[in-house]
N, C-alpha and C positions, 0 to 999 in steps of 0.2 A: 058687487065682485069689484076689486078695484084692477083696471087690465092696463099694463104698463108694455107698448113697445120698444124696441130698444135695437138702434142698426147700427151695428159697431161699424167704422167706419167707411162709411156711406150716408149719403142723406135717402132716407126712404122719399119715394113717391107719395104725394097721397092719398094716390089711387092704392096703393099696394098697403097704406097701413086700413083703410077703409075697409078694404078685403079678409086683413088680419080680425078687426074687431069683429066684422061681420061673425067671421066663421067661429074665434072663439065664445062671440055671444053665448053659441050654441052651448055650449059645455058649461055658462052658465046656468044655462035652463036645467040642466041634470043634476047638478049640484047645489044643495040649499045653503049649503054651510061653510062655503070657499070665499076665501079673505082676498087673495091676491091672486094673478095670474101674469106673468111675466111672459113675455114674447121676444125671442132674440133672433135676430136675422142677422146672417153675416156671409161672407165671401171665403169661399176656403180654396185656395191656390187659382186664382184668377186665369191662368192658362187653362185649364184642365175640365174636362164637362162633369156633370152632375159635381156641378162647385158652391151651390147655392142650399146654405140652412138654415134650417127654421130649430129653434128648442121652445119649447114649451116647459113651464113652471106654474103651477098649481099649488095652494099652499093651504091646508084642509086641518083641520083640526086633529091631532097626533100624526099627521104625515103629510110628504111634500110629494105631489109627482110630478116627476118629470120626465121629457122625450124631447128627443131629439132626431129628424130624417133630415137626410140630403136628395137633393133630384137639381134637376135643370133651373129648373122657377124657382119665385121664392114663392111664386103663388099654389103648385104641387109640393113641394118641401111642408107647407101650411095645412094644404088637405092632408097629406098624410100622415103628418102630427095631429089635426083632430080626430080624423078616425082613430088611430091606435091611443091616444088619449078617452077616447070615448069608452072603448075595450078596459083600462085602467080605471076610469069612474065606475063602471059597474062591480069591475070588480073588488072597488073600496063600499061599495056600498053594498054588497051580496056581503061583505065579512062583517057586518051589526046587523045581519037576520038572523 
């Protein structure tokens, strides 16, 4: 699976990019036929709390799975996204049984 990490209107720290890549790699192990995974990180309203947004989109045959979470940190938002995406992948796989 080809993983693309986009940081909107800021430069992502290499540690953050590594963290995201490691967490998304777990999703890759769950599904064999994913072609692309796009992770978008952005700041929503810089002056407020819970302003870090992580979005994950995984392209699969016949379907694209999408999830967006908002939290205090990008790491927390990514973890929540990955957890929810695991459930979506399980539902996707169950639909073919």
